[in-house]
N, C-alpha and C positions, 0 to 999 in steps of 0.2 A: 526439709528437700535441699540436697546440694545443689550447687550452681550448674553442675553438669547435667543432673536430671532435669532441671528446669529448662534448661538449653534443648534436652532430649525432646520433653514435651511440647516446646514451641515449634521446634522443626517437624514432628508430626503433625502437629495441628495445620502447620503450613502445607505439607504434602497433600494433606486431605481436603485443604480449601482452594489452592491453587488450580486443580485441574478444572473446577467448577467456575472459575475467573473468565474462561473462552468458552464456555457452554453458550446456546443461542438464547438471545432474549426471551422472557416468558411472554405469552401473548400480550398480559397486561402492558409489560414495557414497551412492547412492540406498538400496542395501540396509542399510547402516550407520544411514541415516537412519531407515529403518522397523524395524529391529532393533538399539536402541541397545546399547551395549556394558554389560555387569553392572559394577558398582563392583568383584565381588568377581574379577572378572579383572582389575584394574588395581591397583597398589601403592596403599598407604593413603594418604588424603588428607582432611583436614579441610574444606578449601575446594573441592576439583574438583568437577565437575558432569558426569553423563550420564544427561541426562532421559529416563525412560520414562513418558511421560503416559499413556498407554494403561493400564499396569498400575496408575499411581497413581489414575485415575480408577475402575478396578475396585477398589481398594483402598478408596476413599473410598465407594462403593458399599456394599461389605460392611461397613464401619463404620456405615454407616447403618442396615442391617440388626439390625447387632449391638446397636447403641443402643435400638430399641425391644424385642429380645429381652430386653435388661437390666434394662429399666423393668418390663417383665412380671414378671421374677424378683423385682425388688424389692417388686413389689406384693402378693408372695406372702409375703415376709419378715415378723417381727413389729412391730409399729410402733415398739417401742422400739427397733428395730436402724436404723430410718432417720428417727425423730423425724416422721414424716408422721401427721397426723389424717384416717384415711380417712373417717369420718363426717362431719366438717366439709367436706371436700374433694367429697366425692359429691354435697353440696347445691349446688355451685357448676359452672356449666358449663365444659367444658373450655377454650374460648378465652378466657372471662372469668378463669379461673385466670391462664392465662399472661399477659396484660395486666395484671391486679394484680400479678404477681409479678415482672415485667420493667418494666414502664412506670410502675406506680403505686408500688410500693414499693423496688423495687432490691435490689442485694446486700444480705447481711447475714454476720454472724458466725455461723456455723453451730456446733451441739454435736451433730455426728454421732459416732458411735464412732471411737477412735483409728485402729484397722486401717482404715476407710473412708478418712479425710482424710491418713492419712500412710503408707500401705501400699497399698491398693488403687488410690488416685488416682495416685499417682507411678508405679506399674506401669503404670496405664492411659494415662498421657503418655507413658512410654517405648515403649509398644505403637505409639501413634499415631506417634510421632518414627519408629520402624523403618520403618512403611509406608512413609515416604517415602525415609529413608536407603537402604533395599536397593533403590528404584528410581532411584538413580543423584543423588540430592538432596544437597548437601552438608549439614554439619551447622547452618548458620544457617539454610538455606531448610526442613530438617526441622524445627528449632525453631518456625519460623513456622506450617509446616504443622501441628504439633502444638498450636499456641496457637490457632490458627483452630478445629482440629476441637473439641477441648476447650470452649472459650468459646463459640464459636457453635452449633457442634451438640450439646455436652451441656449446659452451665451457661444458657445463654440460649435452649437449643432445647428437646430432649426433656426433661429433668430439670426445666425452668422450668414446666411443665404439673401438677407436684407439689410443688413449693417454691420459695423465692426463692433466686436464684444465691448461692453462696458464695464470701466473700473469699478464705479459705483456697485453695479450689479453684481461683480464677483465677489463681493465681499457682505454688501447690505443684504441681499437675497438669503444667503445660507447662515450667517451669524446672527443677526438680528431674527430673521424668520424662525430658527431653532430657538431662541429664547421664547419668542412668542408662541411657538410651538408647543414647547413645554408648558406654559400657562394654557394653552388648549387641551393637552393632554390632562391636566388635573380638574378642569371644566368636565372634560368628557366622563374622567372619574367619577364626578359629582352625580353626573345625568346618570350613570350606571347605579350608584347607591340610590338614587330617587325614581327608579322605573322608568327611565327616559321622559320624565315629567319635568316641566318648567311651570312655576305657578299653579301646579296640579294640573296642566293641561300637558298630553301626550303629543298634541299639533305642535306647540312651542316647543316642546322638548326635542321632537325629531327634526325640527327646523333649526335649533341650535347644533345640535348633532351633525347635520350637514355642514353648517358654517365651521365649525372647529375641527372637523375630519371629514371632508368633502369625499376623498378617495377612498377609504374605507367604507363608509356609508353608500357609495354608488356601487362599488364591488360587491357589498354585501346584500343588494338587492337579488342578485342570482346566486352567489357563493354562500350566503348564510352569513348572519351578522352575529358573531360571538359575543359581543359588547350587549347588543339588546338581548339576547338570550339569557344572559348573566343576570342580567338586570330585572328581567321577569321573575328567573328563577328566586332571586335574594326577596323580591317583593311578596311571591307565593309563600317562600318558607317563613316569612315574618307575619304571615297575616295571622290575625287572631292573637298576636301577643303584644304586650302593653306594659310599660316601665313606667311610673309615677314616683317623683321626689316630691314631698312636700313637706313643709316645718310642722315640727310636733312641739307641743308643749303641754305636759301632763305630769301629774303630781311631782312638781319641780322638776322635773326633767324637761331639759331644752334640746333639740336638734332635729334632725330630718327622719322622716319615714321614707324608704325605700321599699315599693311594692312591684312585683313582676307578675302578671297574668300570661300563664302558659295555654 
């Protein structure tokens, strides 16, 4: 076949295929778009994405409510725990406080308790990270989400009504928190592989899941929990299957015997 004939065949094929590229997606493709695949149904990946925007927006709304609740709890703590001068704050209108702390004075090196800055804040950053990671966002996008939530939502948002943003928290919460969060993500994948059980107990497994991924486990109570569903499906699919590997020495043969029961 000449080069001209080959080009003619390729051009004809292109003309046949191209009109179908703009066709409406099939029902199966549309279903996948409306029901994103959970990352827990896929092999581990640092860079892969399977976006579930609907669940992420729900998680963000839940975090917003949690921020307000946290502020109310902190209001009830002694002054030496938060370094907030409540008598002084009460004399300043709410919006003026925020404007002074954010626009006029700006961030500072805070002197909060050690457990606030270096334990609770990194854990909060890990929780923000997991809120996106379990929705199918990769490590880097989950890091970005954690940074935006902790910086805009908390440091320059809710907390700025009470005190100036903190230099430590601006970096420690999203950066250290995201590294811890990736470890939490691996722990949750392990839980999924073990049917949400820890030491054979579903109670301990569920408790650990809430510790490593509090936002998605909370919203999963009414939205449905894809990770838990996948864990149970995997457990039911492997029920009755068993693989054994034993040493074997017979008739001068030395090796191993691999037996799988279906």
